[in-house]
N, C-alpha and C positions, 0 to 999 in steps of 0.2 A: 382771657378771651370771653367776651360776652356772647351767650347763646340764648336766644329766644325762640321758643318753637311753640307756636299756637296750633290748636286742633279743635275739632268739634262742630266746625261750621256745617252748613249744609243748606238744603232747600226745603222750606216749610211753608205751610199755608198760614194766612193771617190768623192769630190767635193761638198759634202753636208755640212750642217751647224748644229752646236748645241749651245746652250747657258747654260753654267754651272752657277750654283748659290752656294753660300756659306753663311750659316747663322753662324755667329761668335758672341760668348758671353764669359764672364769671364774676359775680360779686356775692358778698356775704348777704344772702337773701334776707335773713331775719332782721337786719337793721336797715333795710330799704323799704320805702313806701313803694307800692306797685300800683300800676293804672292799666286800664283798657281804654283804647282810642279806636277810632273807625273812620275810614274814609270811603265816601259813597262816590259813584261815578260823577265826574265834573265838579267835585266839591273838594275843598281842603280837609285835611285830617282834623278831626274833632275829639274833644275829650269825652269820655263816656262815664267812667267810674275810677275811683281811687280807694285804695285800703292803706292804713298806715302800716308801718312796719311790724309793730305787735299785734295788728289786726283789730285794735280796739276803735277805731274810728274809720268811718266810710264816707265817700262823698260821690254825688251823681249829678249828672247834668239833668236840667229839668225834664227834658223829654222822656227820660226812662225811669224816673223816679217812681217807686211803686211796682215797677215791672221787672227791673233787673236787680240782681243782687251779686256784689263782689265779695269774694272770700280768699283766704289764702291759708295755706299748710306750710308752716315754716320747717316742719319735719321733712317734708318732701321737695321744698322749693318750687312749689306749684301755686298759681293763682288761677282762680276760676270765675266765670261770669255765667251766672244763671239767668237766662233770658226767658220770661214768660210773656204772654199776651203780645206776641211779636206782631208788628205792623209793617207793612210794605216800606215805609220810610225808614225802618231799621236796616233795610238792605245796604250792605257795605262790607268792605274787608275790614276785620278786626284785628287790631295789634295790641300786644301787651308790652309794657316797658318798666323799667325802673324810673321812680320819680325822685329827682334830686332834693327838692324842698317842698314840704307840704303846702306852703303858702303859695307856690307856683305849680301846683300838682296838675293843672290843666295843659301844660307845656312839656312835661317830662324833663326836657333840657338835656337829654342824652341824644346824641346823633345816630346811634345805631339801632335799627328797626330790623324785625325779622320779616318773614314771608307773609305773615297774617293768615287768618282763615276766613274764607267767604261765607257770608250769611246772606242768603237770598229768601225773601218772604214774598210769596205770592198773594194776590188779592183774590 
């Protein structure tokens, strides 16, 4: 049974930082790529960041490059998203998920999604 539990969201002012955490279970965590996705009001879910199964490769959408850092801890089945220099346009519900294929990491390709964690950035 897949379980995805996101935490760490909150309300911050522009320029602030948050660290999101995701506890993932139900799959052999260390052999799966992981990703963060977000969905803003009135918009479709979009890819934010991905990290390869071993943690040696990362990928980011252009709008967060240089500001966000994805990491994972295979001993704890945890994936993190450090978000710095937050902007109001980062406001969204953030979700983590397993990624099936690195070449299609922007889509996850798994249907189960957790509740997400709300990030609100005020101007």
